[in-house]
N, C-alpha and C positions, 0 to 999 in steps of 0.2 A: 752378353751383352743384351740390354733391353730393346727390344723390337723397335720402339719409337726412337731410341737413339740411332739406331741402324738406318731406319727410314730417314731420318733427318741428315745423317751423313751422306746417304744416296743423294738426297736432294742438293745438298752442297757440293758434292763431288761433280755432278753434272753441271750445275751452274757454274762451278769454277772452271771446268773445262772450256765452256763457252765463252765465260767472261774474259779469260786469259787470252783467248784467240787460238787455244789448242785444237778445238773441234768446233764445228757448227753445231746447231740445235740436235739434228737427227744423229749425227755421230757421238755426240756427247751422251746422248741417251743409251744407244748401242753399247757403247764402250763401257760406261758405268754399269749397266745391268749385266754384261759379260762379267766384270769384276765382281759383282754381287754374288753371281752363281759360282764363283771360283774358276773362271776363265775357261769353261767348257769347250769354248771356240778359239781358235788362234786369234791373236790381237788383230790380225789383218781382216777380221770379219767387220771391223769398223768401216773399212773402205767399202763395203756394200751399202751403207747408208750415206756416203758422199754425194750423191746426186739429188738428195731430197731437200736440203736447205733452200730457204727462202721460197717455199711453196713449190717444190719439185722442179729444181733446176733454175731458180729465179723466176719461175713463172707466176707465183704468187698464188698458187692454188693451195692444196691441202699443207697445213702447217708441218714444217719439217720435224718438230718434235713428236708430233701426233704419228707421223709416218715411221720415224724411228723408234716410236713406242711399239707400234705394231710390229715392227720387225724383232724388237727386244722380246714381245710376248711370244713370238714365233719361237724363239730359242728354247722355251719350255713347252709350248703347246703346238708347236709346227710338227709337220711330218716329213719323213724320208720318202723317197721314190718307193712306190709300190704300197705304201702304208695307207690305211684309211684316214680321212681327216679326223683329228680328235675333236670330241664333242664340245670342249672348251673354247676352242680357237676362235671361232666366229663371234660368239657372244662376247668373250672378254675383250676383243678388238673392237666391237661395236660399242662396248661400255666404256672403253677409253675414249672413243669419239664422242660418245654422248656426254660424258663428264666434262671434257674440254669445251665442248659446245655450250653446255650449262653454265660453266664457271666463267667463261670469256665471251659468250654469246655467238661464237663462231668458231670453226676450224680452219677457215680459210686464211692463209697468210696476209693477204692484201686487206682483208677486213680487219683481222687482228692488229695490224699496224697502221691502219688508215689515219689515226690521230697523231701520228709521228713522223718526223722528218726521217728518212730511212738512216741517214748517216748520224743521227743525233745519239747521245749517250742513253737518253730516255727510252728511245726505241730499243736499243741492245738491252737496257736492264729489263724492259717488258719482255722480250724474247728470252732472256736468261731466266727469268721468273717462270715463264711457262715451260721451259726446258726441265728446270728442277721440279715443277709440280707433275709433269708427265713421269719422270724417273721415280718420284716417290709414290705417286699413285700405283705404278707398276710393282714397286717394292712391297707396298701395302698388300696388294692382291696376292703376291706370292707368299707372304706371311699368313695369309688367310687359307691358303691352300695346303693342308697337312703334307701331301705327297711332296710339295716344292719347299715347304719352310725347313723341312730337315736337310735339305742340300745347301742351305745358306750357312756359309761358315764365315764369320766375321770375328776376328780377335780385337782385342783392346789395342794390340801393337800393330795391326795391319794398316800400314801407311796409305794403301791405295783406297781404302775406305775406313 
């Protein structure tokens, strides 16, 4: 399957989880990226992202999609106890932050949604879009990494992506 098709499926999958109310932003990103990687982590890994929505537990700080995205990057570039930090972890996480800041002019949840009534469908759609953008950005970076791209196994009939 074409890389661009897979990236678009990742975007739509993350957006769908959030839009349908199955997950919030951070959870949708973590769950979707775990699926993209063939579920190397148990499905319960998504629970680790549950405290990040609405800017870290509704505090309005760092966008949940961005924090979930950094967690998802850790699935590949993170380390285990006793291991040295992988060279790519900090730069790629910072790149995600910078990309979202450049695209949306902030990574702060309260700034990203300041022009919306919180309960409005427009605000939700805006956040759904950011969630999909983060998931797609991560998928794109994984395809650019030869070591990781060979681990991505998506088939035409894979219903989850």
